[in-house]
Structure formats: C-alpha cells, structure tokens
N, C-alpha and C positions, 0 to 999 in steps of 0.2 A: 426445460430446466434453465434457469438464468445463470448468467456468469457468476455471480456471487454464490449461488448454491453449488456450483462446480468447485469452488474454491473455499472450502469450509475452514481452512487453516489460515486465511488472511487474517492478519493480526488483530484487527477489530473484533472479529468473530471468535478467534481463539480466546481472547480476553473475556468476551461475554460468556463464552462457554464455561470458563473457570468459575464464574459466579452462579451459573445456571445448574452445574452438576451437583449431584448429592453424593457425599462420601460417609460411609462406604457405599458403593454402587448398589442401589436397590435391585430386588430380584422380582420376577413375576409373582404376583400375589401380594406384594408389599402394598402398603397404603400409599395412594397418590398424595404428594405433598401439597396439593392445592385444593382437592375436594374431599379427599379421604377414602375414596372408593378403592377397590383393589386393582392393582395394575394387571392387565390381561396378559395371558400367556404369550400372545402373538405380538406384543408391543415392540415397536421398532427400536433399534439400538439408541437413537438420540433421545427418545422418550424415557427409556429405562435409565440412561445415564442422568437425566434431569428429575427422575422420580416422579413423572406424571403419567396419567392414564390414557392420554390421547392428545389430539392436536388442539382441541379446545383449551384444555389445561396448560398445555405448552405455550400457547399464545398469551394466556393470562399471566403465566410466570415471566415471559419476556417483557410484557407491558409493565408489570410490577417492578422489574429491574430497571427498565427505562425510566420509570417515575423517580426512583432512587437516584439515578444518574442526573436527572433533570434538577432534582432538589439538592444536588451536591452532597448527598449522603454517602456516595462511593466516589473516590478520587477518579479523575479524568483518566482514561486508559493510557494516554501517552506519558503519564506520570508513573506508570507501573510496568509497562511492557519492556522497558529498558533493562529490566533484570533478566529477560529470557536470553539464553545463550546466543541464539541467532541474530537477534536484535543488537545484543551488545557488540557482537563481532562486527556487524554493519556500521555501527557507530564509531567504532574504533579502527576501522580499516584505513589504510592510506589512500591517497588520491588515485583515480583510475581513469583510463581512456577507453571508452566503450565504442569500439569501431565496428567494422564488418570484416568477415572472413573471406571475402570474395564470393564468386558463384557457388551457391550451394542451396539446399532446401531450407536451411535456417542459418543465415550468414550473421545475424545480429548478436553482438556481445551485450549481454545484459548483466544487471546486479539486482539488488533488492530496491534501491533508490539512488537517486544522484545526490551529491553533497557538495559543499564548498570546494572549488578547485577541480572538480571532475569535468570531463569533455566527452560528449557524445558525437559520433561522426556517422551521418546517414547521407547516402548519395554523394559522398565527398564533401558535404557541408559540416562544418564544426558548429557544435552548440556548446557554449562555455557558461558554467554556473558559479556565481560568486556571491558570498555572503554580503549583504548590505549593511554597512555601519554608518553611512552618512549619505546625503543626497548629492554629493558632489559630482559622481560619475553616472547619474541617471538622467535620461531624457526627462525634460520638465513634465510632459504628459504622464510618463511612467512614474515619476516621483509623486504627481498628484494622486494617482490611483493607489500607490504604496501607502501614502499617509492616511487614506481612507480606511485601510484595513490594518495597518500596522504603524501607528502614529510614533511609536518609540523606536522604530526600525530595529527590532529585536528578532523578528522571525520572518525574514524575507530573503530569498535568493534572486539575484538579477539573472536573467536568461538572455544572452547575446550571441549573435552568430559570429562565426570565426573572423569575418572581415571587420567587425565592429559597426556594421551598417544598421542592423536592427537590433531592438531590445525590448524585452518584456520582463515580467518577474512572476514569481510564484511564492505564496506564503508556505511556511513549514510548521510542523507541529513540534511538540517537545522532544521528540527523538531526532529532529532535523529532516524529517521525511516530508517532501512536497505534498501539500493538499490536493484535492482532486479538482480544484478550480484553476482554469487556464484563463489568463488575461490577454488582451490584444497586444500585438507587437507594434512598435513604432519605429519609423526610419529616422536614425540619427543624422544621417546625410543622404544625399541623393544617391539612390542605388543603381548599380549597373545591372543587377539581377534581382528579381524579388523571389525569395525562397517561400515555401509554404510553411507556416507556423501552425502546429497542431499538437494535439496530445497523443503520444504514441502509447498505445495499450496492447500488451502481449502477455498471454498466460504462459508461465513456465514454472519450474520448480528449482529450489536451491539445491546445494550439494548435500543437504540432510534430508532430501525428499519432501520438503515442505512446500506445497503449491503456493504461488503468489502471483500478483499482477504487477508487471512493470508498467508504471503509469507515469509517463515523464514527458514534459513539454520540450519539443525539439524543432529545429529548422531542418527541412529536407525538400525533396523534389516531389515524392510520392507518399501519401499517407500510409501508415500501418496501424490499423485498428482491428487486428485479427486475434481475438482471443483463443482461437483454436490453432494458431500457428505454432506448432511445435514439431521439432524433428525427433528421430528415435532417441537421440541422447537427452532429450528433455521431456520424454514421455513420463507424465505423472505415474501412471500405473506401473511402468517398468522400474522407475526408480524406487517406488514404494516396495517393490518386491526385492530390491537389491540393497536398499539402504534403510536402516532402522532410524526413523525421524527422531530428532532430538526431543526430550521432554522438556517441559516448561514448568518450572517450579517457582512459587511465589516467595519474596522475601519474608523473613520472620518479622 
C-alpha cells in the first residue's frame, strides 16, 4: 500500500472524493453510474460511495473527473478547500515555532503546513519561512529560480537557515500551503557549517483525527523521511476511535 493510499483524507483526495461521491449513497443492487449494471452486494465502501460496480468503472470515473479539471470545468481544488473547517483554521492561525520535545519516540512538533513567519527547529538548526514580496532579500540565484516559477512574486516563501547563511524557496498554493517541489539551497555567505537541506515528510494526524502528511523543506543534520514515524499520541487508528473527524461541507 502506498503512502497516499494510507492517507485518504489528504486534502487533494478529500476534494476529489467530494466530486466522485453520489448523493444519496447508492446501495447494492443500484445501477452503476458509469455502465448501468447492478452494483454487486460485496462492493467495497469506496465503490458504493461513488456509485460504481467495480475497479474498472471507478477508474473511468476518476479519469472523467480529471478531464473536467484539466479543461477547467471544475475550479482548482485550492480555490475551494479553504471553506473546510480544518483548512480555514490553519490559514487563520498565528505564527508558530515547530521545535523538538527532547529525547522521545516522537519529539517533532508538527502542524498541517508552514506559513509566513513560522520557524522549524531540527537538530538545533532553525529554518525560517518568509513571504517573498520583492527580490531585495533573495540570493541572486534564488531570485533567478523564483522568477521562473513565480514571476509576479505572489506565491513564494523564502526558506532560510537561522544564521542567514543558506537560502532556498518553495512555491505555495492558494491556501498558502507549500507545494511538493523542493528547490536547491544556496550559500549567501561563506558557511562555517553546511547543514542538510531536504524535504521532511512525516505522516501524522491533526487534533480532529484527520490523517495528513507534514511535507516541509527544512535545514537539519539528519533527514527525516519516515511516513510511518508516529507515536502513540499520533496513532491514526487510536485518534479515529477517540475523536469524531470534522465534516467538510461545500459552500452554497
């Protein structure tokens, strides 16, 4: 099972599921929304929710939705998901420092994503995130890359180590969330120490029991790309039993 299959509520897939589901929910014996045959009694939950008879029709329905997305018949997901309560909370929260709790099984403080003004501390090394509004404070090579992807400087965070020695950047989507692409870091001045710059990926759940992936570029000494790195307090199954996940409703 892949990482994405283990995190069905990652917001891109939650958004897709809202369009793929049929309301009211079909029952076994109902007609398949793609081919018209009866949905079998042993259909899995996902196929029932989407009103399809099996994997073949499910894939056809997904491809049909993706064609609508590509032709812009459906608004981009980042223009819609900010209405979800957990996404809205993250967009409106104050600035935070995501440090470490000291020696423990799971010492890393996490959020849903980093935003302008946040600081992440790993191995005692700070990573500072700042919204880019001009090229004045950017390394020339960083600025050259930024202008290739964001010529208007409207959706970029600079990523700098706490000493101001190294700098990189990451583009952000409509909710302010960093995208999945990590760009190289450049030395602003001669370094005394060269930290490792990498994408930290950790699977965890938020306080509402919604699983997600902390996917953040950081400076550190050792890489952490452990999607299974979870302590008891962040066990997806445990929180799902204790906390009712928030529902996600679409705006009228």
